[in-house]
Structure formats: C-alpha cells, structure tokens
N, C-alpha and C positions, 0 to 999 in steps of 0.2 A: 229345432230341438237338439240339444246337446247330448253327448254321450251319457252324461250323468242322469239325464231326464228320460232316456229311452228305457223301454221295458226290457228286462233281462230274460232270455230264454231259460225256462226251467226253474225260475225263482220268482216268488211273489214278494220276497223280502226287499229286493233291490240293494242288498248289502254290497259294499265295494268288492269283496272277495268274489261274489257271484258275478258281478259286472266284469271283473278281470277274467274269470274262468270262461265266461261267455265269449269275450273277445278272443282269448287264446285258443278256444275250441273251434274257431272258424277255420275252415280249410285254408291251408297255406300260411296262416298268421305266424305260427311258431317258426316255420321255415324262413320266412322273410326276416324275422328278428335274428335268427341264428346266422343267416348269411351276412347280416350287417354287423356281426360281432367284432369284426376286424376294422378294416378301413372302409370309408364311404364307397358306395357303388352307384354308378349311374343306372338309369332304368334298364338299359339293354344288358348290362353286366349282371344286374340283380335278377333279371328274368332268366338269363342263361344259368346263373348259379342255382336257381330254383327249378332246374330241369325243364325249362321252356314253358313255365306257367303262362297262361294266356294273358295278353296285355290288359284286357278288361278286368280280370280278377286281380292282377297285380295293382292296377290303378285303384281298385276298390280297397284292397288291403292297405295300401299306402295311405289312402285318405283316412281310413279308420285309425291306423296307427299314428298318423299325424294329429288327428283329433284327440286321441288318447294321450298325446304328448310323449310317446315312446320313440317316435321317429321324427326327424326334422330334415328339411332340405339342407344340403351342404354344397360347397363349391363343386365338389366332385360328384354330386348326385344326392344320395340319401345316406343319413347316418343315424345311429342311435343317439337319443338324448341322454342326459345324466340318468333320468328315471329308467330309460330303456336299458342302459348298462347295469343299473342296480338290479333290475328284474332278471336279466340274464345271469348275473352273479348268484342270485338265489337258486338258480337251476343247477349250479355246479355240484352241490351235494346230491341232488336227484340224479344227475348224470353219473356220478361215481357209484351211487347205489345201483343204477341200471346196469352198469358194466359188471358189477359183482353178480347181480341177479342173472344176467345173460350167461356168464360163465357157469353159474350153478345149473342153469337149464341145459347147457351143453354137456355138463359133466356128470 
C-alpha cells in the first residue's frame, strides 16, 4: 500500500492537503525535515540533531519521508529532495509570523 492509498487520520476526504498534514503531524517529522534544511546528515548526526530521538522512530520517520519523496538517501546520509526543500520554503512565512507572535506574547 502506498502513501497515497493509506487512510488519513482525521479525514475521510483523503485530500492531498490532509495527507500532508497527517504526515507532518507525526511526532518528530517536522524536526527531521528542519534538521535536513542545510547539508545532508548521516543517521547518527541526524539522530543527535534531533536531541537523541530513538533509532527506531528515526528509521520510521525516514522511511515515511522517503516514501513521500521529501527525503532521499545522499552520499553523506540523508538530504531533502527538491519537493522537501519546496515544502520547507513554504514554512518561511509561517516562521516569520511565529517570531512576531512570540514577541507579542512576551510583550
């Protein structure tokens, strides 16, 4: 069964946006993507960057992200695909908004 054929948690529509939100909502998924935003990382470096996430969870998340074509094996370990980099770029405005929001909450 492929990613596209799987049931999406919290959605009966199976719309692509719901599939993406389901994937991104899994524990550690966004962190793995974030840590790969720069250069490729090998498994141990990625695990360390993710504050010592368990190897089994990291393996599962990498498998899901590879299946979703957001992460790919690289000579140096794992890297974002073109689609993975596009996705992270979409988070830049959200990140800027969150910085402003956090300042407002503090002030």
